[in-house]
ROKE-818340 format. One record per residue (C-alpha): x, z, y; residue in three letters; residue number from 1. Coordinates in pm, 1 decimal. Layout:
DOFI;c1;c3;c2;pakol;doba
DOFI;X;Z;Y;ala;NUM $
...
//
This chain:
DOFI;c1;c3;c2;pakol;doba
DOFI;-7435.8;-457.8;-1876.0;unk;1 $
DOFI;-7308.0;-204.2;-1627.6;unk;2 $
DOFI;-7373.4;-250.6;-1255.3;unk;3 $
DOFI;-7164.8;-66.3;-1001.9;unk;4 $
DOFI;-7304.2;0.8;-658.1;unk;5 $
DOFI;-7113.4;84.6;-350.9;unk;6 $
DOFI;-7294.7;286.9;-91.5;unk;7 $
DOFI;-7161.9;239.7;256.3;unk;8 $
DOFI;-7273.9;364.1;591.9;unk;9 $
DOFI;-7179.4;177.2;903.4;unk;10 $
DOFI;-7012.7;377.0;1177.5;unk;11 $
DOFI;-7312.0;320.4;1402.9;unk;12 $
DOFI;-7558.6;462.9;1150.7;unk;13 $
DOFI;-7538.1;811.2;1299.6;unk;14 $
DOFI;-7452.2;957.6;957.8;unk;15 $
DOFI;-7075.8;930.2;982.9;unk;16 $
DOFI;-6869.4;915.7;1299.0;unk;17 $
DOFI;-6652.4;609.9;1352.6;unk;18 $
DOFI;-6303.4;644.7;1206.1;unk;19 $
DOFI;-6038.9;752.0;1452.7;unk;20 $
DOFI;-5675.2;787.7;1355.7;unk;21 $
DOFI;-5506.4;1127.0;1382.2;unk;22 $
DOFI;-5352.0;1209.5;1718.4;unk;23 $
DOFI;-5021.6;1389.0;1657.2;unk;24 $
DOFI;-4884.9;1361.8;2011.7;unk;25 $
DOFI;-5050.9;1680.4;2148.2;unk;26 $
DOFI;-4918.4;1891.1;1858.6;unk;27 $
DOFI;-4568.6;1747.4;1888.9;unk;28 $
DOFI;-4577.8;1801.1;2265.4;unk;29 $
DOFI;-4695.5;2162.4;2230.4;unk;30 $
DOFI;-4434.2;2249.3;1967.6;unk;31 $
DOFI;-4155.8;2091.1;2173.6;unk;32 $
DOFI;-4265.2;2260.7;2495.9;unk;33 $
DOFI;-4286.5;2606.2;2338.1;unk;34 $
DOFI;-4003.9;2600.1;2081.3;unk;35 $
DOFI;-3772.7;2315.3;2186.3;unk;36 $
DOFI;-3709.2;1963.5;2061.9;unk;37 $
DOFI;-3601.8;2079.3;1713.4;unk;38 $
DOFI;-3951.6;2212.0;1650.0;unk;39 $
DOFI;-4113.6;1868.4;1657.1;unk;40 $
DOFI;-4050.1;1846.9;1280.1;unk;41 $
DOFI;-4278.7;2148.8;1233.0;unk;42 $
DOFI;-4572.3;1914.6;1298.0;unk;43 $
DOFI;-4529.2;1794.8;938.4;unk;44 $
DOFI;-4663.0;2130.0;816.5;unk;45 $
DOFI;-4999.5;2072.8;987.4;unk;46 $
DOFI;-5301.9;1868.1;884.7;unk;47 $
DOFI;-5506.2;1679.9;1137.6;unk;48 $
DOFI;-5863.6;1808.7;1101.1;unk;49 $
DOFI;-6030.9;1598.0;1367.5;unk;50 $
DOFI;-6175.6;1595.3;1714.9;unk;51 $
DOFI;-6403.2;1868.2;1852.9;unk;52 $
DOFI;-6587.3;1912.9;2180.0;unk;53 $
DOFI;-6386.5;2109.2;2432.9;unk;54 $
DOFI;-6481.6;2252.5;2770.4;unk;55 $
DOFI;-6665.1;2008.8;2997.9;unk;56 $
DOFI;-6372.2;1983.6;3238.9;unk;57 $
DOFI;-6126.6;1908.3;2956.9;unk;58 $
DOFI;-6310.1;1683.0;2713.2;unk;59 $
DOFI;-6244.6;1665.4;2345.2;unk;60 $
DOFI;-5980.5;1869.2;2167.9;unk;61 $
DOFI;-5769.6;1785.1;1865.8;unk;62 $
DOFI;-5794.5;2032.1;1578.1;unk;63 $
DOFI;-5496.0;2093.8;1346.5;unk;64 $
DOFI;-5459.0;2328.2;1049.8;unk;65 $
DOFI;-5131.4;2473.5;923.6;unk;66 $
DOFI;-5088.2;2393.9;554.7;unk;67 $
DOFI;-4935.1;2731.7;471.2;unk;68 $
DOFI;-5133.3;2980.4;677.3;unk;69 $
DOFI;-5457.7;2776.7;694.6;unk;70 $
DOFI;-5488.7;2881.9;1057.7;unk;71 $
DOFI;-5618.5;2626.9;1303.8;unk;72 $
DOFI;-5496.4;2522.5;1645.2;unk;73 $
DOFI;-5708.3;2332.9;1897.6;unk;74 $
DOFI;-5515.3;2136.5;2159.5;unk;75 $
DOFI;-5613.0;1917.4;2452.1;unk;76 $
DOFI;-5452.1;1575.8;2494.7;unk;77 $
DOFI;-5165.4;1731.6;2691.4;unk;78 $
DOFI;-5086.9;1994.5;2425.8;unk;79 $
DOFI;-5263.4;2288.8;2593.1;unk;80 $
DOFI;-5397.3;2544.5;2343.2;unk;81 $
DOFI;-5758.0;2659.1;2305.0;unk;82 $
DOFI;-5936.8;2904.0;2077.8;unk;83 $
DOFI;-6301.4;2949.1;1988.8;unk;84 $
DOFI;-6483.1;3218.0;2187.0;unk;85 $
DOFI;-6793.0;3367.5;2025.7;unk;86 $
DOFI;-6883.4;3521.1;2361.8;unk;87 $
DOFI;-6892.5;3188.1;2544.5;unk;88 $
DOFI;-6983.1;2981.2;2235.8;unk;89 $
DOFI;-6712.5;2728.2;2317.4;unk;90 $
DOFI;-6337.8;2673.2;2316.1;unk;91 $
DOFI;-6148.4;2852.8;2593.0;unk;92 $
DOFI;-5792.6;2808.8;2719.1;unk;93 $
DOFI;-5536.0;3038.1;2559.0;unk;94 $
DOFI;-5163.7;3099.5;2586.3;unk;95 $
DOFI;-4976.7;2812.7;2419.1;unk;96 $
DOFI;-4694.9;3019.3;2271.0;unk;97 $
DOFI;-4907.8;3297.4;2119.8;unk;98 $
DOFI;-5158.6;3046.6;1980.5;unk;99 $
DOFI;-4889.0;2842.4;1806.6;unk;100 $
DOFI;-4713.3;3152.9;1673.3;unk;101 $
DOFI;-5043.7;3283.6;1536.3;unk;102 $
DOFI;-5091.7;2957.0;1347.8;unk;103 $
DOFI;-4739.9;2961.0;1204.9;unk;104 $
DOFI;-4719.5;3319.9;1076.3;unk;105 $
//
């Protein structure tokens, strides 16, 4: 007789964070603001990685990765771009256009 076990961890166990659905609005907003409304379709070439801690005055950021270049983009809820700074050991605000272009090429 074969017994199958399912191991589950509740979201409040501290092992796994609670599931949160991907937030595509900041990426779509950033692409549209920088490249125009036609660029909103470019969001399909990104993966949603998850949420990361941003600067204290901003809150959490959304992290996306381009499927072709494997470069990541961190955006706040309004679509503002951030990059990781080794000097400050945190995400810092960066130019939206250059950050998105760097992820795409």
